[in-house]
Every structure is written in structure tokens, then in C-alpha cells.
C-alpha positions as CSV (number, residue, x, y, z in Angstrom):
1,M,28.6,-7.0,-15.7
2,K,27.2,-7.7,-12.2
3,K,28.6,-5.6,-9.5
4,V,29.7,-7.6,-6.3
5,L,30.7,-6.1,-2.9
6,V,33.6,-7.8,-1.1
7,A,33.7,-6.6,2.5
8,D,36.6,-7.9,4.7
9,D,39.0,-6.1,7.0
10,T,41.8,-8.6,5.7
11,K,43.4,-7.2,2.6
12,N,44.5,-10.6,1.4
13,I,40.9,-12.0,1.5
14,R,39.7,-8.9,-0.4
15,M,42.4,-9.4,-3.0
16,L,41.8,-13.3,-3.4
17,L,38.0,-12.8,-3.7
18,T,38.4,-9.8,-6.1
19,T,40.8,-11.7,-8.4
20,C,38.5,-14.8,-8.3
21,L,35.3,-12.8,-9.1
22,E,36.9,-10.6,-11.8
23,S,38.1,-13.8,-13.5
24,E,34.4,-14.9,-13.7
25,G,33.5,-11.5,-15.3
26,Y,32.3,-9.6,-12.1
27,N,32.9,-5.9,-11.3
28,V,34.2,-5.9,-7.7
29,I,33.9,-3.1,-5.2
30,T,35.6,-3.5,-2.0
31,A,35.2,-2.4,1.7
32,K,37.5,-2.8,4.6
33,D,34.9,-2.3,7.3
34,G,31.2,-2.7,8.2
35,E,30.3,0.9,7.7
36,E,31.9,1.2,4.4
37,A,30.1,-2.1,3.3
38,L,26.7,-0.6,4.6
39,E,27.1,2.6,2.6
40,I,27.8,0.7,-0.6
41,L,24.9,-1.6,0.0
42,K,22.6,1.3,0.7
43,N,23.5,3.0,-2.7
44,G,21.7,-0.1,-4.3
45,D,23.9,-0.9,-7.3
46,V,25.4,-4.1,-5.8
47,E,23.8,-7.4,-7.0
48,L,25.8,-9.7,-4.6
49,A,27.8,-9.3,-1.4
50,F,30.5,-11.3,0.3
51,I,30.6,-10.0,4.0
52,D,33.0,-11.1,6.7
53,I,31.2,-11.4,10.1
54,K,34.2,-10.0,12.1
55,M,35.0,-6.5,11.0
56,P,35.8,-3.2,12.6
57,L,33.1,-0.5,13.3
58,L,30.2,-2.7,12.3
59,S,30.1,-6.5,12.2
60,G,29.0,-8.5,9.2
61,T,25.9,-9.7,11.1
62,E,25.0,-6.0,11.9
63,V,25.5,-5.0,8.3
64,L,23.1,-7.8,7.2
65,R,20.5,-6.8,10.0
66,K,20.6,-3.2,8.9
67,I,20.2,-3.7,5.1
68,R,17.4,-6.2,5.7
69,S,15.6,-3.7,8.0
70,C,15.9,-1.2,5.2
71,G,14.3,-3.6,2.7
72,I,17.6,-4.3,0.8
73,T,17.4,-7.8,-0.7
74,T,20.8,-8.1,-2.1
75,P,21.9,-11.7,-1.8
76,V,24.6,-11.9,0.9
77,I,27.4,-14.6,1.3
78,I,28.8,-14.6,4.9
79,I,32.4,-15.3,5.2
80,T,34.2,-16.2,8.5
81,A,37.0,-17.7,10.3
82,F,34.9,-18.0,13.4
83,A,32.1,-20.5,12.3
84,T,29.7,-21.3,14.9
85,I,26.2,-22.8,14.6
86,K,24.8,-19.7,16.4
87,N,26.4,-17.4,13.6
88,A,25.2,-19.7,10.9
89,I,21.7,-19.7,12.2
90,E,21.5,-16.0,12.9
91,C,22.9,-15.1,9.4
92,T,20.5,-17.5,7.8
93,K,17.6,-16.0,9.5
94,L,18.7,-12.6,8.4
95,G,18.7,-13.9,4.7
96,A,22.2,-14.8,4.0
97,V,22.2,-17.2,1.0
98,E,25.4,-18.9,1.8
99,Y,28.2,-19.3,4.6
100,I,31.7,-19.8,3.7
101,Q,34.3,-20.7,6.3
102,K,38.0,-19.4,6.1
103,P,40.3,-20.4,4.8
104,F,38.5,-21.2,1.6
105,T,39.7,-22.0,-2.0
106,V,38.9,-20.4,-5.2
107,K,37.2,-23.6,-6.1
108,R,34.8,-23.1,-3.1
109,V,34.0,-19.6,-4.2
110,K,33.2,-20.7,-7.8
111,S,31.1,-23.5,-6.4
112,V,29.0,-21.0,-4.4
113,L,28.6,-18.7,-7.5
114,E,27.5,-21.6,-9.8
115,K,24.9,-22.7,-7.2
116,M,23.6,-19.1,-7.0
117,I,23.5,-18.7,-10.8
118,A,21.5,-22.1,-11.1
119,E,19.1,-20.9,-8.3
120,H,18.7,-17.5,-10.0
121,E,17.9,-19.2,-13.4
122,K,15.4,-21.6,-11.7
123,T,13.7,-18.5,-10.0
124,K,13.7,-16.7,-13.3
125,E,12.0,-19.7,-15.2
126,N,9.4,-20.0,-12.4
127,D,8.7,-16.3,-12.8
128,T,8.4,-16.7,-16.5
129,N,6.0,-19.6,-16.1
130,N,3.8,-17.7,-13.7
131,L,3.7,-14.7,-16.0
132,I,2.7,-17.0,-18.9
133,N,0.1,-18.6,-16.9
134,E,-1.4,-15.3,-15.8
135,I,-1.5,-14.2,-19.4
136,E,-3.0,-17.5,-20.5
137,N,-5.8,-17.0,-17.9
138,L,-6.6,-13.5,-19.2
139,I,-6.8,-14.8,-22.7
140,D,-9.0,-17.6,-21.5
141,D,-11.3,-14.9,-19.9
142,D,-11.3,-12.9,-23.1
143,N,-9.4,-10.1,-21.4
144,F,-7.2,-9.6,-24.4
145,I,-6.3,-5.9,-23.9
146,E,-5.2,-6.6,-20.4
147,A,-3.2,-9.6,-21.5
148,L,-1.5,-7.5,-24.3
149,D,-0.8,-4.8,-21.8
150,M,0.8,-7.3,-19.2
151,L,2.9,-8.9,-22.1
152,K,4.1,-5.6,-23.3
153,K,5.2,-4.5,-19.8
154,S,6.9,-7.9,-19.1
155,K,10.7,-8.4,-19.7
156,V,10.1,-10.8,-22.5
157,N,13.1,-13.2,-23.7
158,P,12.9,-12.8,-27.4
159,D,14.3,-16.4,-27.7
160,D,11.3,-18.0,-26.0
161,P,8.7,-19.0,-28.6
162,R,6.0,-19.1,-25.9
163,F,5.8,-15.3,-26.0
164,Y,5.1,-15.2,-29.7
165,L,2.3,-17.8,-29.3
166,L,0.8,-15.6,-26.6
167,Y,1.0,-12.5,-28.9
168,Y,-0.7,-14.7,-31.6
169,K,-3.4,-15.8,-29.3
170,I,-4.1,-12.2,-28.1
171,Y,-4.1,-10.5,-31.6
172,D,-6.4,-13.4,-32.9
173,G,-8.8,-12.8,-30.0
174,L,-8.8,-9.1,-30.9
175,G,-9.6,-9.9,-34.4
176,D,-6.3,-8.5,-35.9
177,K,-5.5,-11.2,-38.4
178,E,-2.5,-9.5,-39.8
179,M,-0.7,-9.2,-36.4
180,S,-1.8,-12.7,-35.3
181,H,-0.5,-14.2,-38.6
182,K,2.9,-12.4,-38.0
183,F,3.3,-13.8,-34.5
184,L,2.1,-17.4,-35.5
185,K,4.7,-17.2,-38.3
186,A,7.4,-16.1,-35.7
187,Y,6.3,-18.8,-33.3
188,K,6.7,-21.4,-35.8
189,I,10.1,-20.2,-37.0
190,F,11.4,-20.1,-33.3
191,N,9.8,-23.3,-32.3
192,E,11.5,-25.1,-35.2
193,G,14.9,-23.8,-34.4
């Protein structure tokens, strides 16, 4: 279950977002001011954050600026009742992934989440394709040990038949016919399914 931070000084906004996010299966942590939000983000166990721009002690923009300067890359969705082009540009430059204007609806929040999930899946697929290409290049260069090491260290999706094919090619290149046969058989089973 993903942990999400909701940082807003308005209790009703925190409650609305919490209810919406929990109904989507998220574990929600809340903060009522910028300093509290900053501390939670620095702990590093939050995978997404909704941060209001106008908060006591530390503005949402300052929270965003401080976490980025610390190298924290948590995706941040800015929420505000005071939408200005200047704020939007500044927050986007600081790496905010979305900008939601108050008052917003549950439908709007769900739409933002769906968009983020789709972008995450696309990025994940690109990363997987890049990994496969790197391993294929190592195999083409007869660097079977390095290819095997890279494949073993990667977070392989066991439902992706391409990885079984890579194992087959590596073990075949290493001359291990028993292992290569097992992976070719697995590849064929998964590829037919």
C-alpha cells in the first residue's frame, strides 16, 4: 500500500483528500503545516505528496524547494486556492507533477491519480525495455557472466516472458544446456499464455 502525504492547514481539505485516497487503497499521513510536512518527507517513506501552497510556518513552495535541494524526488501535487501563473511556473520548475486548484472534486483527485499511475507504468515499461536492451547488448558481445549478473540484480517481473528468453540466451551462451532448456521451456509456456 502506497503512503501518501496530505499537507494542508484546512482540516476539511485534509479529511476530503484522506477519504478519497483511502478509498483508492492508499495509506494517508497528514500534516497541518509546512514544517510538519517537511519532516514527514525527510523521513523518506512517502511515495506521493499533496501539498497546499499557503500553510503556516513554511509555505508549500518552500517545502518543495527544501525537499528538492535535499535530493528528495517524491512526486508532489500542489493544491491551492490562490492559483497564479507565477505559482504554477515556480512549482513546476521545482518539480511539482500536478497543480490542483481549490475547490476541487473527488473526481478531479481520482483523475490526477489515474494520470500519475499511467505515467508511472509508462516509465516502468521504458526502464524495463532499456534493461532488456542493455542485457541483449551484453549477450551480443558474449559478456554472458555480466549479462547474467545484471539480470539477477534487476527486479524482474515474473510474468514477462522476455526475461525467460534472456536467461535462455545467457545459459545457452555459457554452454549450460540443462538451464538453457529449462528457461526456453518457461519462455514458451509464458509466451503461449
